[in-house]
N, C-alpha and C positions, 0 to 999 in steps of 0.2 A: 423274593428279593429282600435283602436286608437294607433297611434305611438307617444311615448313620444318625446318631443322636446329636452330633455336632460336627460342623466343619467350618472353616474360616476362609472367607474371601479376602484377599489382601486389601488393606486400607479401608477400614471403617465398618464393614458390614459383617455381622455374624448371623448365623441361622441355627436355631436349636429346636428340636422336636421334643415336647414334653412326653409324648406317647409315641413309640415307634409304631407306625401304621403302614403295612406293606403296600397299600395302594396310594399312598400320599407322600410326596416329597415336596420340600420347600426350596425355592430358588430365589435368592436375593442378589441384586447386583446394583452397582452405583451408576454405571455408564455403559454405553455400547462399546464393543471392541474398537480399537484404534482405527481400523479400516472403515468403520461406518461413518457416514457423514453426520456432522452435528446439525441437529434441526434448529430452526429459528423459533423461539418461543418468547412469551412475555409473561411476567408476573406482576407488572405494575401498569398503572394507567396515568396518562398525563392529566394532572389535576385541572389544568386549564380546559380540558375537553369536557368537563363535567360542570353543568350549570344547575343551580337550585333556583327555581322560579316560583312566583306565587305572591301571596299577600302576608298578612301579619302572623299567620300560623307559623311561617318560617321566619319572617323578618323580625318578629318580636320575641323569638325563642332562642334556645341554645341548640337547636337541632343541627344546624350546620357545624357548630363547634364539636358536637358529639360525633357526627359522621366523620369529621376530620380525625378525631381521636381514634375511632375504630379503624379507619383506613390506614392511618399511620402505624397502629399496633400490628396490623396484619401485613405491613410492608407493601400495601397497594399503592400508596403515594409516599413521597419523601417526608422526612421528619419535619421539614419546614414548609411543606406545600399545603395548600388549602383549596378546596373546591370553590368555584366561583358562585356567588349568590347575587341575584338581581331582584329578589323579592322585595316588595314595598308594601308597608302596612296600608290597608284601606283600598288596595287595588281592585278594580273590577276585572272581569275576565278579558275584556277588550284591551285593557292596559297591560295585563299579563302577556297577552299575545304581542303587544307592542314591545315589551321588555325583551322578548325572545328575538323579535325582528331587529332590535338595536344591538343585540349581543354580537361582539366582534372579538375573536372569531366565533363563528357559529359552533355551538356545542355538539359533540358526538353523542353525549348522554345527557338526558334531562331528568331531574327529580322535581316534580311539580304538583301543585294543587290549583284550584281556581273555581270561582263561582260562588264562594261563600258570601261575599258581599252583595252579589247580584240577586241572591235568592231570599233576601229579607223582605221583599214586597209581597203583597197579597196575590194569591193565585186563584182566580175565580173558577169555581167548579171543582177545585182540588184535583185537577187532571194534568197529565204531563204535556198536554197541548196548550195549556194556558201560557200567555206571552212571557211571563217572568221565567218560567222553566224552559220553554221552547227556545226563546232567544238566547238564554245562557248556554244551552246545549249546542245550538248552532254555532256559537262563537268558539266553544271548545272544539268542535269538529274542524272549524277553520284553523285553529291553533295546531291541531294534529296534522292537517293538510300542509300547513306552512312548514312544520318540522320535516315532513317528508320531502318537500321541495328543496330544502336546504341541507339535506343529507344527514339529519340526526338519525342515528341508528335505533336508539331505544329511549323510551320514556317510562319512568316509574311514576304512576299516578296514584294518589292516595284518596281513599274515602275518609272524610272527616269522622272523628268520633261523634257520637250523638250529642247535639247541644243539650246542655243541662239547665233546667229552670224554665218557669212559665214565660219569662220574657223572650225566650228563644223558640216558643212553640211554632210560630209561623215558619221560621227558618228550618226547624226539624222536619216539618211537614213537606216543605218544598224540597229539601234534600232527599227525602224518601222517594219523591217522584223523579228527581233529577239523576240520582246516582245509578239506578238501573239502566238508564239510557247510556251513560258514560261507560258503565261496565260492559254493556253489549258492544259498544264501539271498540273498547279496549281489547275485547276478546276476538274481534274479527279483523282488525286492521293488520297489515303486514309491514307497512312502512309509515312511521317508525313502529318497531315492535313495542307493544305496551305491556308493562308488568303492573298488575293491580295489587294494591295493599289496602286492605280494609282494617282501619284502626279501631273499630268498635270492639273486637275481641281483645285487643291489646289493652284498651282502657277499661274494659268491663271490670267492675269491682274495685276500681282505683280512681274513680272520677273525683272523689273528695281530695285525693292527693295530687292528681294530675292537672286539675284546673281550679282556679279560684273564681273566675267570672262565667264559667259555663261553656266557653268556646276556645279560649287560648290556653296554651300549655305552660305549666310551671316548669321549673328546671327538672323535676322528677318526671313530669310528663314528656318533656322534650327528650330526656335520656331514653325513656322507654320507647318513644317513637323512633328515635334514631337506631336503637338496637333492633327494633322490628324491621326497619328498612334494611339495615345491614344484613340481617339474616336472609332476607329475600334476595338482596344483591348477591350474596355469596352463593346461596342455594341455586339461583338461576344463572350464575356466572354472567351477571348483568354487564360487566365490563369486558367480556370476551377475552378473559385471560387464559393463557395456556401454560402448562407446567414447564419448568426450565430444568435442563439436565445439570448434574453436578459440574461438568466441565464448563458449562456456560457461566456459572457464577463463582467458580473457584477463585478466591481472592487472596488466599494465604497458602503457605506450604505446610502448615501444621495439620498433619493428616489424621491425628488421633484425638481431637477434642470432642468427637461425637462417635458413639458406638451404638449400633442397632442390633437387636436380636428379634427374630421372628419365631413365635412359638405357636403350636397347634394343640388345643385341648382335646379331650375325649370326644366332644361334640363336633369336632372338625372345623372349628372357627379359629381364625388366626388372630394373634395378639402381638402387637409390636411393643417392644420395650426400648425406649430411647434414653441413653445416658449421655449427659452433657458434662464434660470435664474441662471447664474453663472458669475463670473468675468473672465477676460482674454479672449484670442482668442479661437475661436471654429470653427469647420466645421460641417455642417449638410448636409447629403446626403440622397436622396430617391432612393431606388432600387426596381426593380421587385423581385419577389420571387426567380427567377433564379440567382439573384446577379447582373443583368445588371443595370448599373447606369442610372437613369433617369434625375437627376438634382442634383446640388451641390451648396451650399451657404456657404460663409465664413463671419465671423463677430467677434465682440468683445463685451463683457458685455451682459446685458439683451437685447435680440433681439427676434423678431417674423418673421417667414418666411412662405410664402404660396407656396404650391406645388399642381399643378393640375395633377390628375391621368389620366385624359382622358377617364376614364371608370367609371361606377357606381358600379362594382363588381370586386373583386380581392384581392390578398394578396400582401402587400408591406412591405418593410423593411425601417425603418428610423434609420439612424446611426448618433450619435452625439459624436464627439471627442473633448476633450479639452486637455490642457497640463497635467491634473491630472486624468481625467475621460474618460471612454469609455463606451457608452451605445448603445445597439441595441434594437429596438422595432419592433416587428412583428405586423402589423396592418392588420386586415381582414375587408374588406368592402364587404357586400353581401346583396343580396335580400332575404327578408323573404317570406315564403309561404303565399298565400292568406288566 
């Protein structure tokens, strides 16, 4: 079989093979045939469905602002939307539970911490059954149970960075007893589903930059924390987003401001080349079919970007956003029969 080195599918998508390989062909298409029913899908989340809860680690930092920035840049929330935050500095875990109970409407997704202020007392015997640790954990469990009752689907729970300095030695010792209990709970509960983020590796080697008092985040620490959260949110599809077809989001009749080429190298791995031919700022992102973000590029004016898929077969979503247009391309890369 002879495999053509180039063919064109009308309106926007090109496919080219760098090396003709008789056992491999590439297929790229933007949308299903007209007779196929259009599927319902979402690429955004209602910002009001997301609540950030906890104490000063959130309330006294820029973490929410940075999460808003990242979510807006990826088009997950609108350019003027913001996640709700109910965190209050100095809050105990029982108060954090109360903030959730008072939230109206109840959130679908929660980003939370808790227990930091509770764990500052002495723990006799330095065991996880001591009252200061056991009581804090029991309230965390009640918090999770309450979220389940009220229909919260997922909670992102963070393990604090290690407290720095001798003045926080008791807090660190208690956290080391407390956090394995919460991690075990997080790993086993099914409602809400729990996503665990350990901030110690994120802050390791940067404590002097990320905190000035040993426990709270500077702006740099808040940005690093938000970016770590966002990576986990994207990788786990925390907001349950699904890809959207081109026909769903077509908002303009300009058919040719995006051009896509798919190429296969000698090693058999596909690479997407995305050319944007429009004025102004734009964002180009590559997603798996599940909606998971693989890579994102930002630029202005006529630009070309390369994305390595890492595989020779699969379905991918290319999303292009400008200030006036939004286009989503479904690209299929697949092996042909012999």
